[in-house]
C-alpha positions in Angstrom: 12.3 26.5 -3.1 8.9 26.3 -4.6 6.2 25.5 -2.0 4.0 23.3 -2.8 0.5 22.9 -1.6 -1.7 20.2 -0.5 -4.9 19.3 0.0 -6.3 16.2 2.1 -9.4 14.1 1.5 -10.2 11.8 4.1 -7.9 12.8 7.9 -8.1 9.7 9.5 -5.7 6.8 9.8 -2.7 7.3 7.8 -3.4 10.5 6.7 -2.3 12.0 10.1 1.0 10.6 9.7 1.4 11.7 6.3 -0.2 15.5 8.1 2.5 15.1 10.3 5.6 14.3 8.0 4.2 17.0 5.6 4.6 19.9 8.7 8.0 18.6 9.2 9.3 19.7 5.2 10.3 22.8 4.2 8.2 24.5 1.4 5.2 21.6 1.9 2.4 23.2 3.4 -1.1 21.9 4.2 -3.9 24.0 3.0 -7.6 22.2 2.7 -8.2 19.2 4.5 -11.4 17.5 4.2 -13.4 14.8 5.9 -17.4 13.8 5.9 -16.9 13.7 9.5 -17.5 17.8 10.2 -15.3 17.2 13.9 -12.8 14.9 12.3 -12.3 17.9 9.3 -12.5 20.8 11.8 -9.0 19.7 14.5 -7.6 18.4 11.8 -7.4 21.9 9.7 -7.1 23.3 13.6 -3.8 20.9 13.9 -2.6 22.0 10.7 -3.5 25.9 10.1 -6.0 24.8 7.1 -9.1 24.9 5.9 -11.7 22.2 7.0 -13.8 21.3 4.1 -16.4 18.3 4.1 -16.7 17.7 0.5 -14.3 17.5 -1.3 -15.3 18.3 -4.8 -16.2 21.9 -3.3 -12.1 21.5 -1.6 -11.6 20.5 -5.5 -12.8 24.3 -6.5 -10.2 25.9 -4.8 -7.2 27.2 -7.4 -3.9 27.3 -4.9 -3.8 23.6 -4.8 -0.4 21.5 -6.3 -1.4 18.0 -5.2 -4.1 16.1 -3.0 -3.7 13.5 -0.5 -6.4 10.8 -0.6 -6.6 8.8 2.7 -10.0 6.8 2.0 -11.2 2.9 3.6 -11.4 0.4 0.1 -14.3 0.9 -0.6 -14.4 4.7 -1.0 -11.8 4.8 -3.1 -13.2 5.4 -7.1 -15.1 8.7 -7.5 -12.6 11.2 -4.9 -9.7 10.0 -7.0 -11.5 10.8 -11.4 -12.6 14.5 -9.4 -8.9 15.3 -8.5 -8.0 13.5 -12.0 -10.7 16.0 -13.8 -9.4 18.6 -11.6 -6.1 18.3 -13.0 -4.3 17.2 -9.7 -1.1 14.9 -9.1 -1.8 13.2 -6.1 -1.3 10.3 -3.8 -3.4 7.8 -2.2 -3.5 4.9 0.2 -3.3 0.8 -1.0 -5.1 -0.3 -1.5 -6.3 1.3 -4.8 -9.5 -0.3 -4.8 -11.9 -3.0 -3.5 -12.5 -4.0 -7.0 -10.9 -3.9 -10.1 -13.5 -2.4 -12.2 -13.1 0.4 -10.3 -8.8 0.1 -10.2 -9.0 0.0 -14.7 -11.8 3.2 -14.5 -9.4 5.1 -12.8 -5.9 3.3 -14.1 -7.1 4.7 -17.7 -8.2 8.0 -16.0 -4.7 8.2 -15.1 -3.0 7.0 -18.2 -4.8 9.7 -20.4 -4.9 13.1 -17.5 -0.5 11.5 -17.8 -0.8 13.1 -14.0 2.2 12.2 -11.6 0.6 9.4 -8.8 2.0 7.5 -5.8 0.8 5.1 -3.7 1.3 4.7 0.4 3.4 1.3 -0.3 6.3 3.3 1.5 7.8 0.0 2.0 9.8 0.8 -1.1 11.9 2.7 -0.4 13.2 1.1 3.1 16.9 1.3 3.5 16.7 -2.4 4.5 15.0 -2.7 0.8 17.2 -0.7 -1.5 20.0 -3.4 0.3 17.8 -6.0 -0.6 17.8 -5.6 -3.9 21.8 -4.9 -4.4 21.6 -8.4 -2.1 20.4 -10.3 -4.7 21.2 -8.1 -8.2 21.8 -10.7 -10.3 21.8 -13.8 -8.2 19.3 -16.9 -9.4 16.1 -16.0 -6.6 14.8 -20.4 -5.5 11.6 -19.0 -3.3 10.6 -16.6 -0.7 8.3 -17.1 1.9 6.4 -13.9 3.3 4.1 -13.7 6.7 1.5 -11.0 7.4 0.1 -11.7 11.4 -1.5 -9.6 13.4 -3.6 -8.9 15.3 -6.2 -5.7 13.6 -8.9 -8.9 12.8 -9.6 -8.2 16.7 -11.2 -5.3 17.4 -14.3 -3.8 16.4 -16.7 -6.1 14.5 -18.4 -3.3 13.2 -15.1 -1.0 11.9 -15.5 -1.4 7.9 -11.6 -3.3 8.2 -13.5 -6.1 9.2 -16.6 -6.0 7.0 -15.6 -7.8 3.4 -17.5 -6.1 1.5 -15.3 -2.8 2.3 -11.7 -3.8 2.7 -11.7 -7.1 1.0 -10.3 -8.9 4.1 -6.7 -8.7 5.3 -4.6 -9.8 1.8 -6.9 -7.2 0.5 -6.4 -4.1 2.4 -3.2 -5.6 5.1 -1.3 -7.7 4.3 -1.3 -6.0 -0.1 2.3 -4.4 2.0 3.9 -8.1 1.5 2.3 -9.4 -1.4 3.9 -5.7 -2.6 6.9 -5.3 -1.0 6.9 -9.8 -3.1 6.9 -7.9 -6.1 9.0 -5.8 -5.5 12.0 -8.2 -4.8 11.0 -11.2 -6.8 9.1 -9.9 -9.8 5.4 -10.3 -11.4 3.4 -13.2 -10.5 1.9 -15.3 -13.2 -1.4 -17.1 -10.6 -2.4 -18.1 -7.7 -3.4 -20.5 -5.3 -5.0 -19.6 -1.7 -7.0 -21.3 0.9 -9.3 -19.6 3.9 -10.3 -20.0 6.7 -12.3 -17.8 10.1 -11.6 -20.1 12.9 -11.0 -18.0 15.5 -12.7 -14.9 15.0 -15.9 -16.1 14.2 -18.4 -12.7 14.7 -16.8 -11.1 11.6 -17.5 -12.5 7.9 -13.2 -12.3 7.0 -11.3 -15.3 6.9 -9.1 -14.8 10.0 -6.7 -17.1 8.3 -5.3 -17.3 5.1 -3.0 -19.1 2.8 -1.4 -18.5 -0.9 0.7 -20.1 -3.2 2.3 -17.7 -5.4 4.4 -18.5 -9.3 5.9 -15.4 -10.6 6.9 -14.8 -13.9 10.7 -16.0 -13.7 9.5 -19.3 -12.5 10.3 -18.3 -8.5 8.2 -20.2 -6.7 6.3 -18.5 -3.3 4.2 -18.7 -0.6 3.0 -16.2 1.9 0.4 -16.6 5.0 -1.9 -14.1 7.1 -3.3 -14.5 9.7 -5.9 -11.7 11.3 -6.6 -13.1 15.4 -2.4 -13.2 16.3 -2.0 -11.3 19.9 1.2 -10.7 19.9 2.6 -8.2 18.6 3.7 -6.7 15.0 7.1 -8.3 14.8 5.4 -11.0 12.4 3.3 -8.8 10.1 5.5 -8.3 6.4 8.4 -10.4 6.8 10.3 -12.3 4.1 11.9 -15.0 3.4 14.2 -15.8 0.7 16.5 -18.6 -0.6 19.2 -17.4 -3.6 21.6 -19.5 -4.4 21.6 -21.5 -1.1 21.6 -18.7 1.1 19.1 -16.6 2.7 17.9 -13.3 3.1 15.5 -12.7 5.5 14.1 -8.9 5.1 11.3 -7.0 7.2 10.9 -3.2 7.3 13.5 -2.7 10.1 16.3 -4.7 8.2 17.9 -7.6 5.8 19.5 -10.5 8.2 22.1 -11.8 6.0 24.8 -14.9 6.4 28.6 -13.4 6.0 31.2 -15.5 7.0 29.2 -17.4 9.2 28.4 -14.9 10.8 24.0 -13.3 10.6 24.4 -9.6 9.9 21.6 -7.2 10.3 21.7 -4.6 7.8 20.1 -1.4 7.2 20.6 2.6 6.0 18.7 5.6 5.6 15.8 5.9 2.7 13.8 8.8 1.8 9.9 9.2 3.3 7.3 8.4 0.6 6.5 11.5 1.8 9.3 13.3 0.4 10.1 11.3 -2.6 5.8 12.9 -3.2 6.8 15.8 -2.9 9.4 16.7 -5.1 7.9 15.3 -7.9 5.3 17.2 -8.0 7.9 20.3 -7.4 10.4 18.9 -10.7 7.3 17.6 -12.1 9.5 14.5 -12.6 8.0 11.3 -11.3 11.2 9.5 -11.8 12.1 8.6 -8.4 8.3 7.4 -7.8 8.2 3.6 -7.2 4.5 3.1 -6.8 2.5 5.1 -8.9 -1.0 4.6 -9.5 -0.3 2.0 -12.6 2.4 -0.4 -10.8 -0.2 -0.4 -7.6 -2.7 -2.3 -9.9 -1.0 -4.8 -10.5 0.0 -5.9 -6.5 -4.5 -5.1 -6.3 -4.3 -7.5 -8.8 -2.7 -10.4 -6.5 -4.5 -9.9 -3.8 -8.0 -10.1 -5.5 -7.2 -13.3 -7.7 -5.7 -14.8 -3.8 -9.8 -14.0 -2.6 -11.4 -15.6 -5.5 -9.0 -19.3 -5.7 -10.2 -19.4 -2.2 -13.6 -18.8 -2.8 -13.5 -20.8 -6.6 -10.7 -23.4 -4.9 -9.2 -23.0 -8.1 -5.7 -21.8 -9.3 -6.0 -18.5 -10.7 -4.0 -16.6 -13.7 -3.2 -12.7 -12.8 -3.9 -12.6 -16.7 -7.5 -13.7 -16.5 -8.7 -10.9 -14.2 
């Protein structure tokens, strides 16, 4: 099995989870880790027997890299991706892909020109519960979808970048992007959105803590989604979808899909590959057919989040094609 040598740009947040999973995979080797905070780079490098860097361009000068992971705050996306593309390396990038459409489209154009393998961290697409749901809904007429992402992430440090509008884009861009992406994945493309936002409780931050979005899908399905950032009740109400189809109801979350069979509610799930396995195998085989979330697709999910923010700011319906 060909060894795939991987470099990381960013060692915080979700990067640790990816590094840990990669360390358990045969034929995957994290050899270089870059972080602008020297101690973070050093700590992660020591844990994974890798070389530490504080400047990603210096790391990219290595000639032994097969792929790159980018795990960056929303506002930091753009130039690092362009530098990786110039180096000609396949890359995995955490969601969302950018803070605005200008950056996303610049990177998308460069990716398309270079013809590189890319994968964006929408890991929910690879879950067993998602595959089962797709099978159930195949050839069915979907009436409506209702989603929600309620959590308490907005209650943390108000000085952190996550809770600063100009750095994260708020909950719809940074976090509920997963729910939006699953709506796209299971229902189809979105044509237009109308959104309302409010800051009702977290007055110390400049992001809305309450979001309500109505979505019109291209095939006629209507949907809605709510996202709350001040909920203190845990994560059971994050990434939940209720899908009505042909008089039936399906409830999806990452752990299982629940449907009625013979009048009884039944929970179903099955094993699925990790997104890291899929990406590494794609790099090794030069075959991206199993990647469900390439960069160009993830740009479409970002469009919906940004359209919802714009709709709330300007109090109007926003057509996705207008962005």
